[in-house]
C-alpha positions in Angstrom: -20.9 -9.8 -11.8 -17.6 -8.0 -12.2 -17.4 -7.7 -8.4 -16.4 -11.4 -8.3 -13.0 -10.6 -9.8 -12.5 -7.7 -7.5 -13.4 -9.8 -4.5 -11.0 -12.5 -5.6 -8.2 -10.0 -5.7 -9.1 -8.4 -2.4 -9.5 -11.9 -0.8 -6.1 -12.9 -2.1 -4.4 -9.7 -0.7 -6.0 -10.3 2.7 -5.1 -14.0 2.9 -1.5 -13.5 1.7 -0.7 -10.1 3.3 2.4 -11.4 5.0 3.7 -13.2 1.9 3.1 -10.1 -0.3 4.7 -7.9 2.4 7.8 -10.2 2.4 8.2 -9.8 -1.3 7.7 -6.1 -1.0 10.4 -6.0 1.8 12.8 -7.9 -0.4 12.4 -5.2 -3.0 12.6 -2.2 -0.6 15.5 -3.6 1.3 17.7 -3.6 -1.8 16.2 -0.7 -3.7 18.5 2.4 -4.1 15.4 4.6 -3.9 14.6 3.4 -0.4 18.0 3.6 1.3 16.6 4.7 4.7 14.5 1.6 4.8 17.7 -0.5 4.7 18.3 0.5 8.3 14.9 -0.6 9.6 14.3 -3.9 11.3 12.6 -6.4 9.1 9.6 -6.7 11.4 9.2 -3.0 11.7 9.1 -2.7 7.9 6.9 -5.7 7.3 4.3 -4.5 9.8 3.6 -1.4 7.7 3.1 -3.3 4.5 0.9 -6.0 6.2 -1.2 -3.3 7.7 -1.8 -1.8 4.3 -2.6 -5.1 2.7 -5.0 -6.2 5.5 -6.8 -2.8 5.4 -7.0 -2.5 1.7 -10.6 -3.9 1.5 -11.8 -1.5 4.1 -10.3 1.4 2.2 -11.5 0.0 -1.1 -15.1 -0.4 0.2 -15.3 3.0 1.8 -18.1 5.1 0.4 -15.8 8.1 0.6 -12.3 6.7 -0.4 -10.5 9.8 0.8 -12.0 9.6 4.3 -11.4 5.9 4.3 -7.7 6.4 3.6 -7.0 9.3 6.1 -6.7 7.3 9.3 -4.4 4.7 7.9 -2.0 6.9 6.0 -2.0 9.7 8.5 -0.6 7.1 10.9 1.7 5.7 8.2 3.2 9.2 7.7 3.6 9.8 11.5 5.4 6.4 11.9 7.7 6.9 8.9 8.5 10.4 10.0 9.4 9.2 13.5 11.6 6.5 12.0 13.5 9.2 10.0 12.3 8.0 6.6 12.5 10.9 4.1 9.2 11.8 2.5 10.3 10.7 -1.0 11.2 7.3 0.3 8.0 6.8 2.2 6.0 7.6 -0.9 8.1 5.3 -3.1 7.7 2.5 -0.5 3.9 3.0 -0.9 4.2 2.8 -4.7 6.1 -0.5 -4.3 3.3 -1.8 -1.9 0.8 -1.2 -4.7 3.0 -2.7 -7.3 3.5 -5.9 -5.3 -0.3 -6.5 -5.2 -0.3 -6.8 -9.0 2.9 -8.9 -9.1 1.6 -11.3 -6.6 -1.8 -11.6 -8.3 -0.1 -12.1 -11.7 2.1 -14.8 -10.2 -0.9 -16.6 -8.8 -2.6 -16.6 -12.2 -5.7 -15.3 -10.4 -7.4 -13.8 -13.5 -8.3 -16.5 -16.0 -11.4 -15.0 -17.6 -12.4 -11.7 -19.1 -14.8 -11.0 -16.2 -12.0 -11.7 -13.7 -9.7 -9.3 -15.6 -12.4 -6.6 -15.7 -12.9 -7.0 -11.9 -9.1 -6.7 -11.5 -9.2 -3.4 -13.5 -11.8 -2.1 -11.1 -9.5 -2.9 -8.2 -6.5 -1.5 -9.9 -8.3 1.8 -10.6 -9.7 2.1 -7.1 -6.3 1.1 -5.5 -4.6 3.8 -7.6 -7.1 6.3 -6.3 -6.4 5.1 -2.7 -2.7 5.4 -3.1 -3.0 8.8 -4.8 -4.9 10.0 -1.7 -2.4 8.2 0.5 0.4 10.1 -1.2 -1.3 13.4 -0.6 -2.1 12.6 3.0 1.4 11.4 3.7 2.9 14.6 2.2 0.5 16.8 4.1 1.3 15.0 7.4 5.0 15.3 6.8 4.5 19.1 6.2 2.4 19.4 9.4 5.0 17.5 11.4 7.9 19.6 10.0 6.0 22.9 10.7 5.2 21.8 14.2 9.0 21.5 14.9 9.7 25.0 13.6 
C-alpha cells in the first residue's frame, strides 16, 4: 500500500532524470562549494547526475543496498578523480543530487495524500542510506586512487 507513493517518486525520477539533472547542474555550476565543477563541460556534468537518477530504482530495490551502490559510486569516484574534482566537492555534488530529487518532487506536487507522503518518507530514508554508502564508497575510492599514485 505505501509502496505506491515510493513507486510514484521513483517513476518520476526515472522519467524526468534529464530535467532533474539540469536543475542540479544549474545549482552546481553556480555553487561556491563546487568550484571545480564550474570547469566541466555541461554534458560531462549532466551525464553523472542522469546516471544516478536513472539507476536510483535499481539501487533502491537492491536486497543489499551497500552492494547495490558499490558499482555505481566506485565508478563515480574514479570519474570525478580523473576529472580533478576534489573529494569534498564530489561528495557535495552527490548531496545536491539527492536534494534535487526532493525539490523536483515537491515542485510537481506529487504527494497529495498521507499514503503518498508515507511512501515518500520510505524513499527518502532509503535514498539517504544509499547516499551515505555512496559517500563512504567515494571517499574510499579516492583514498585507494591517491595511495596507488604514491
